[in-house]
N, C-alpha and C positions, 0 to 999 in steps of 0.2 A: 623454564627450559634453558639449558646451558647452550654455549656456543657450538658445541659439537653436535647438537640435536636440532633439527629444523623440520618444520612441517610445511609441505608444499600443497596448498589447497587445490591448485590447478590440476595436480595429478592424484591427490588423495592418498599421499604416503608420508611416512615419517622417515627422514634420512638421518642416520646416526653414524658417526665415525668412531670406531673403537680405539682402545689404547694401542693396538698394533697398527693403526693407520688404515685399516680396511673399512670400506663403506658398507653399511647394512641398511637396506631400504625395506620398510615394513608397511603393509597396507593399513590404513586408518579407516575403520568402519564408521559410518555416520557422516561422511563428507557431504558438503552441501551441493556438490556438483553431480547432478544426475544420479543421485543415490537411489537404489532400489532395495527394499527390504525383502529378503528371501523368506517368505512365509511358508514355503514348502521345504524348508531345511529338514533333512532327515528322512525324506520320502524317496525311496529308491525307484528308479525307472530306467530300465536298461536302454531305452531308445535314445535318451539324451545324455548318456554318460560321456560321449565324445564331443559334445558341443559345449562351448564356454563363451561367456560374454567378457570381452576385453575392452577396457576403457583407457583412453589416452588423455590428452590435455582437454580440460574444460568439458565441452559438450560433445566431443567426438568419441564414439564407441561403436563396436560391431560384434557380430557373432563369428567365431572361428572354430574350425575343426581341429581337434588334437590328433595330429599325425605323427607325433614324436614317440609315442609308446610310453612316455613318462607319466607318472601320477601327478596330475595337476589339480589344485584346489583353489578356493577363493583366497585372494591375498597374494598369490604368487606373481612374481615378475617373470614375464615370458617374452621370448623373441618370436615375433610373428612375421608372416609374409607381407611384403609391401609391393607396390608397383615397381619400384626400383630399390634394390637393396632389402634391408629388413628394418623393422620397427620394434620398439619396446613398449609394452603396455602392462596393465595390472588386471588380473582376473577378478571380476566383481560378482559374477553369478555362475552357478553350476547346477546341474541336476534338472528336474522337471520344470523349474521356474524359467529356464532358458527356452523351453518349448512354448511357454505362455508368451514370452517376449517375441519369439518368432511369429506366433500367431497374430500378435498385435501389429507387427510390421509386415504381415502378409508374405512371409518367407516360407516357401515350400522346401522342406529338407531333402526331398527326393530330386528336385530339379535345380535347386539353387547351387551355384558354384561358390563354395566356401573357401576362404583363404585359410592357410594352415598355421598351426602353432609348431614352430620348429623344435624348441627346447626351452628349458628354464634359463633365465638370465644368470650369467656368471658374474664374478667380481669385476672383471675388466669391462663387461657390457654395461654394468651399472655406473662405473666411473666415467665411461665415455658418454653415457646418457646424461649424467649430471653436468658434465662440461658443456654439452649442447644446450641444456636448460639455462645455464648461466649466461649464455650468449643471446638469449631471446629478447631481453629487455633493451639492451643497447642496440640490437639489430632493428627493433621496432622504431626506436627514436631516430636512428639514422635513415631508415626507409621513409619515414614521414618527411624528413628534411629533403631527401632526394625527390620525392613526389611533389613537394612544394616548389622546388627549383625548376622542375620540368613543367610546372603550370597545369598539372592534372587536377581535375575536380573530383577528388576521391579522398577517402579517409581510411587509413590503415588502422584497424582496431586491435589486431593481435597477430603475433607471429608464433608459429609452432615448429620446432625442429624435430626431424625424424630421429629415431633412437640411435641410428648409426652416425648422425651428424652430417650426412651428405646432402640432405634435402631440407628445405624449409617451406612451410605453407604460410602465405600472407593472406590474412582475412581482411577484406576491404569493403567499404560501403560507398556506393555511388548512386546518384539519382538517375543518371542516364548511362549510356554506353561509353566506356573508356577505352581508348587505344593505348595500351600499355606495352607495346612492343619495344619501344625505346627504353621503357622503365625496366623491363626484364633484362635487357642487355647491361644496363648500368648496375642492377642488382647482382648479376652474375659476376661482373668484374669487381664489384665492391666486396662481396661476401664470399666468393669462391665456392658456391654451392649451387645445387639445382633449385630452380624456383618454380613454385606453383601458386598461382593467383586464384583465390576462391572468394567470390562475391557473396555477401551475406546481407540480411536486412537488419532493421533497427531492433527487432525482437531478438534475433540471434546475437547481436552485439551485446545487448543487456545480459543474455545468458552467459556469454563469454566473460564479461567483466564481473558480474554478480553484484550483490548488494542486498539491502533490506527494503521491503515495501512499507507502505503506510500502515499495514496491519501489524508490523513488528516482526514478521517472519521473513525468511529468505525468499528471494524472488522465485516464482514458480518456474520461470524459464530456465533458471540455472539449477533448480533443485530436481525437477523430474520431467518437465515438458520437453520433448524432443521433436514433436510435430505440432506446428502451429496452425490453428484454424482461423478462418476469417471472422472478424468481430465487427459488428455494425452498431449504430446508435439505436436500432430497433430493440436490441437486448436491454438497453437502458430504459427505453420507453415502456417495454413490457413489464419492467419491475418498478415503474413509477419513480425512477431516479431523476434528479434534476440534471438537465443537459448542460452541465458546467464543465468545460474542457479541463479546468484545473483539478476537478474532482475525479473525472473519468479517465484521465491520462495517467499512464505509468511512467517509470523512469526512462523508458525508451521513447517517450513522446507519442506513442500510439495508445489506442484504447486498451484498458486493462484486460488481461486474459481471464481474470476471475469474473468478468461480466457474464461469461457463458456458463458458469458453474450452476447458478440457480435459475437460469432462463427456462429450462424444461419444467421445473416445479411451478414457476409462475404461469407458464402457458397451460399447464394442466389445470391449475386453479381457475384460470380465466375461462376455460372451456365449460365450467360449471356455473359461470356468472352470466346472466342474460345481458344482452345489449339493449339498453334503454334509449331509443332514439326520440321517443315522444314522452311527455310527462304522464304519470299514472293518474287515472281518473278516480276520484273519490266523490262522495255525495257533498262533502263540505268544500271541495275545491280540487285543484290540480297540484300534484306533488312532483317536484323537479329533482332530478338526481344531481347531488352536489359533490359526493365523495364516495370512493369505493375502497374498502380494505380487502385486498385480493386474497391474502393468505387466510384471513379469518372468514372470508366470504360474507362480508357484511356491507350493505349499501346504505348510504345516508341520503335522506330526502328532506326537502324543505318546501313549504307552501310559497315562500317568497324566493324567486330565483335570484334576486339581487342582494339577499341577506344571508349570512351564515350564523345568525343568532340562535335559531332553533333548528336542530337537525334531528330527525327521527330515524333511528337505525332499523333496518329490516334485513333478515337473512335472505340469501339468494333464492332459496326454495320458496319463501313467501312471495318474493317478487315474481317468480315464475307463475305462481297461482294468480296473482293480481293481473298480470298481463293476459292470461287466458280468460279471466273474467271480463276484462275490458274488450277483448275481441268478441266475446259473446254478447256484448251490450250490457253487462252487469257492472255495478259500481259498489265497492265496499263502503261501509258506513263512514269511517273516518280513519285517518292514519294515526290519530292520537289515541285511539282505543288499543292499538296493538303495542305501542311503545311510548316511552317518555322522551322528551327532548334532551339532548346532550349538548355540551359545549364542544365546539370543534377543536381538534388537536392536530393542527397542521404543523409539521416539522419540515422545513425546507433548508437545504444547505446553501441556497443562493444568497440568502441574507447574511451569511457569515462573511462573505467577501464583498459586501456592499461598501461603497466609498464613504457614506455618511453613517456608518455603524457606531462611530465614537462621538458623534455630534451631541446626542442627548446627554451623555455623561459629562461632556464639557460644559453644557448649559447648566447642569445641576451644580457643578463646582463653582461657576460664576455667581449663581444665585446665593450660595452659601457665603461667598465673600462679600457680597453687597449688603447682606444683613448686618454685618458688623461694622460697616462704614470703612473709610479709608484709614490709613495708618496714623495720620495726624489726630483724627478724632479719637481713636483707640488710645493713643498716648495721653491725650488730654483727660479722658475719662479715668485712666489709670492713676494719673497724678492727683486728680481730685479725690478719688476714693482713698488714696494713700494719705492725703492730708486730713481727711475726716475720720479715718480709722482709729488713730490714737485717742481722739476725744471720746469716741464711743467706748473704747476699751477701758478708759479710766473711770467712767461713770456708768456701770451696768444698771444701776437703779433707775436711771432716767429713760432707759430704752422702752420700758413698758409704758411710761407716761407719754412718751413721744408717739408711740404707736397708737395709743388711745386718742391722742389729739389729732393724729393724722386721719383716723377713721371718721372723725366728726365732720370732715370736709365733704365735698361733693361725692356722690356715689359713683360717678364715672371716673374717679381718680383725679390726678393732677392735670387740669386742663391746659396749663401753661407749658406742659411738656418738660419742665425742669426737674432737677433733682430735689426731692423732699428734704434731704439733709441740708442743702444750702438755703432752703426757704424757712428754716426754723428760726424763731426769734433768738436774739443774742442774749436776752436776759436769762435764758435757761442755762447758758454756759457759765460756770463759776468763774469768779474773778481771781486773778493771781495775786 
């Protein structure tokens, strides 16, 4: 990408300045910020031809009515109605898919007061818009300094300028209530614009900033999630996940939004699994529940509640039948007749972060070093072998004889623990 072409991910457009100096801004499909795939593209529906979804910076977008009479399509830069002045946004959706979006947001097209699309953006509108965007970063840095000087317990996460450059939205995070009346006065004098303060949470901040999750994909909050639901640890317990804060927390420091994705499937599977409060009664003893595979609907039982050596798997349907038999006073013959014992396969993520997880490996390394002795002994053994090696190489015929003589000794080897090479008689060595 050359210097004249730049991609702004926060807006989802590619800005290019031509040879004549004019700015051309094109919509870039597939942006990570609240991207929606139009799977109803090509389907005509007259009811929603006048409604369009317009997206602004990061996670802010809305439904607007086209009152200009111009033909508007996806990717067009349009001037829309704002509270004060006008704003510039990018059309991201059109057609019947907009009706689906309104249904998800519970917007009634007959009663809701939609803001209007004035017209398509012209060249001077785009240039003014780009100038306002270039001021956002330095404005955010300066606003943080001013908030720190005033001693306010708040964090300014992002700044968004309006399309006409006359207004700016300051997104901030605060644990409690903040009195920013003095802050607004200082901002108005410093930046010479209208100020709007908007409080957001930690999840909204992560959506504004963006990034990659532990799964390797873009954050869900910045990709498509616009409404956040409450997430509790019960979702992790339902899925048999380890209650490790480091594993369950996302980049925002809160519980991951993806914990709610499979919760319904796990709850549906758990509804078909019986709750075993008491051990199952068999003729050869009592069987205790040790482990449950929720998705496979398999329950593992053992005769010894203190041991996990032998686990007998049973399907949830069979467990239901055994519970009914126990209620009627009947006992199956044995648990061993229905299944064979299996070894437990417990995989926990808690042990990965244990403090002593590297101790065993260190002990093994130390044992390996102790077998060879210290460095002085190794050096002495090396020198001894080096001295005896030339003599052995000069007389290969004597090696067989020496081996034969060595085997005549004690069966247990050299009891003195010395080197056999040094214990040989000197008469075997030829004289010089």
